[in-house]
BAZA-702825 format. One record per atom (N, C-alpha, C): residue number from 1; x, y, z; residue in one letter. Coordinates in pm, whole numbers, plus 50000, padded with zeros to 5 digits. Layout:
REM BAZA-702825
NUM X Y Z A
...
***
This chain:
REM BAZA-702825
1 50046 48941 49555 M
1 50073 48962 49404 M
1 50084 49106 49418 M
2 50184 49119 49362 I
2 50227 49287 49369 I
2 50315 49298 49248 I
3 50256 49424 49141 S
3 50298 49440 49057 S
3 50302 49580 49045 S
4 50408 49657 48927 M
4 50430 49767 48870 M
4 50400 49834 48726 M
5 50341 49896 48726 S
5 50325 49947 48534 S
5 50328 50138 48558 S
6 50421 50155 48455 S
6 50434 50317 48441 S
6 50347 50338 48342 S
7 50244 50460 48370 T
7 50189 50558 48235 T
7 50270 50659 48100 T
8 50209 50723 48037 T
8 50323 50817 47953 T
8 50336 50924 48061 T
9 50307 50934 48178 T
9 50352 51063 48272 T
9 50455 50978 48376 T
10 50454 50837 48329 H
10 50569 50794 48437 H
10 50513 50766 48607 H
11 50389 50789 48597 L
11 50303 50777 48698 L
11 50297 50600 48784 L
12 50375 50568 48878 R
12 50394 50430 48922 R
12 50238 50366 49009 R
13 50214 50275 48908 H
13 50036 50225 48998 H
13 50136 50105 49037 H
14 50126 50055 49166 L
14 50160 49989 49223 L
14 50034 49899 49339 L
15 50023 49776 49309 N
15 49907 49688 49352 N
15 49997 49606 49494 N
16 49857 49568 49572 F
16 49918 49500 49673 F
16 49783 49436 49711 F
17 49801 49306 49795 V
17 49721 49228 49836 V
17 49678 49269 50001 V
18 49565 49300 50045 C
18 49517 49312 50184 C
18 49546 49174 50285 C
19 49658 49124 50365 P
19 49645 49005 50419 P
19 49568 48990 50494 P
20 49455 49095 50545 V
20 49318 49071 50643 V
20 49225 48980 50540 V
21 49197 49075 50421 C
21 49061 48993 50340 C
21 49055 48958 50227 C
22 49264 49001 50192 D
22 49323 48937 50051 D
22 49242 49051 49933 D
23 49182 49133 49967 G
23 49138 49244 49871 G
23 49246 49324 49802 G
24 49244 49350 49672 E
24 49351 49412 49593 E
24 49320 49527 49581 E
25 49413 49635 49613 N
25 49460 49777 49615 N
25 49573 49805 49531 N
26 49503 49965 49478 T
26 49609 50043 49441 T
26 49666 50130 49465 T
27 49792 50175 49450 I
27 49853 50322 49481 I
27 49927 50376 49388 I
28 49889 50517 49369 D
28 49959 50586 49267 D
28 50154 50613 49285 D
29 50184 50586 49393 Y
29 50303 50653 49442 Y
29 50355 50580 49522 Y
30 50513 50559 49549 L
30 50583 50490 49607 L
30 50609 50511 49740 L
31 50532 50420 49871 P
31 50511 50467 50016 P
31 50635 50451 50079 P
32 50632 50487 50193 E
32 50770 50519 50263 E
32 50764 50360 50356 E
33 50866 50290 50424 I
33 50873 50195 50489 I
33 50798 50259 50628 I
34 50681 50150 50689 G
34 50626 50225 50769 G
34 50510 50307 50800 G
35 50481 50355 50618 E
35 50382 50415 50626 E
35 50273 50324 50686 E
36 50127 50445 50670 L
36 50025 50321 50685 L
36 49916 50348 50606 L
37 49845 50263 50533 L
37 49766 50232 50414 L
37 49598 50179 50445 L
38 49536 50245 50445 D
38 49406 50159 50438 D
38 49351 50068 50314 D
39 49278 49976 50323 C
39 49267 49855 50239 C
39 49109 49899 50236 C
40 49119 49947 50056 S
40 48988 49990 50008 S
40 48868 49887 49982 S
41 48911 49753 50049 D
41 48741 49659 50063 D
41 48716 49677 50194 D
42 48809 49651 50280 C
42 48792 49605 50437 C
42 48802 49695 50540 C
43 48867 49819 50500 G
43 48932 49909 50550 G
43 49025 49867 50703 G
44 49087 49767 50707 S
44 49207 49760 50775 S
44 49315 49850 50733 S
45 49397 49858 50855 E
45 49493 49988 50852 E
45 49640 49824 50856 E
46 49694 49888 50746 L
46 49796 49869 50708 L
46 49957 49907 50686 L
47 50064 49801 50772 E
47 50166 49916 50762 E
47 50252 49866 50623 E
48 50324 49937 50565 V
48 50438 49897 50443 V
48 50553 49843 50496 V
49 50609 49705 50507 S
49 50705 49687 50572 S
49 50834 49647 50465 S
50 50777 49625 50291 S
50 50875 49658 50240 S
50 50866 49772 50105 S
51 50944 49832 50035 T
51 50889 49917 49913 T
51 50945 49840 49777 T
52 51049 49727 49802 E
52 51051 49712 49669 E
52 51144 49567 49689 E
53 51014 49465 49650 P
53 50879 49478 49622 P
53 50762 49554 49755 P
54 50676 49579 49717 L
54 50569 49652 49807 L
54 50516 49557 49882 L
55 50537 49516 49981 E
55 50461 49458 50064 E
55 50397 49513 50212 E
56 50269 49471 50252 V
56 50195 49507 50355 V
56 50188 49426 50435 V
57 50155 49467 50573 I
57 50126 49381 50680 I
57 50014 49449 50778 I
58 49935 49405 50814 E
58 49819 49435 50923 E
58 49929 49550 51066 E
59 49877 49677 51063 S
59 49913 49745 51186 S
59 49832 49715 51305 S
60 49965 49739 51377 D
60 49901 49737 51489 D
60 49931 49897 51582 D
61 49996 49998 51474 L
61 50017 50130 51537 L
61 49895 50246 51524 L
62 49928 50337 51598 E
62 49824 50436 51579 E
62 49867 50503 51426 E
63 49714 50557 51357 A
63 49753 50630 51274 A
63 49870 50747 51262 A
64 49907 50782 51167 E
64 50046 50853 51178 E
64 49990 50944 51019 E
65 50034 51122 51033 D
65 49953 51183 50950 D
65 50103 51207 50852 D
66 50083 51108 50721 W
66 50178 51126 50589 W
66 50193 51192 50502 W
67 50092 51314 50544 G
67 50062 51434 50406 G
67 49993 51404 50287 G
68 49919 51239 50310 Q
68 49828 51227 50198 Q
68 49728 51275 50163 Q
***
């Protein structure tokens, strides 16, 4: 399940479900394809595989510094 909403400041809230633990996660920016995210529930490292719609997969890559 993925949903987007905007606030009065036009900040995007993107939700995604961890494919490892099914935990719901929220980020407040549009990530780049290939960017690594962490699941807030289980800590798994996830890779962004699509941005429209936002989709993540379990990562097998080393962590990269995206300046976040």
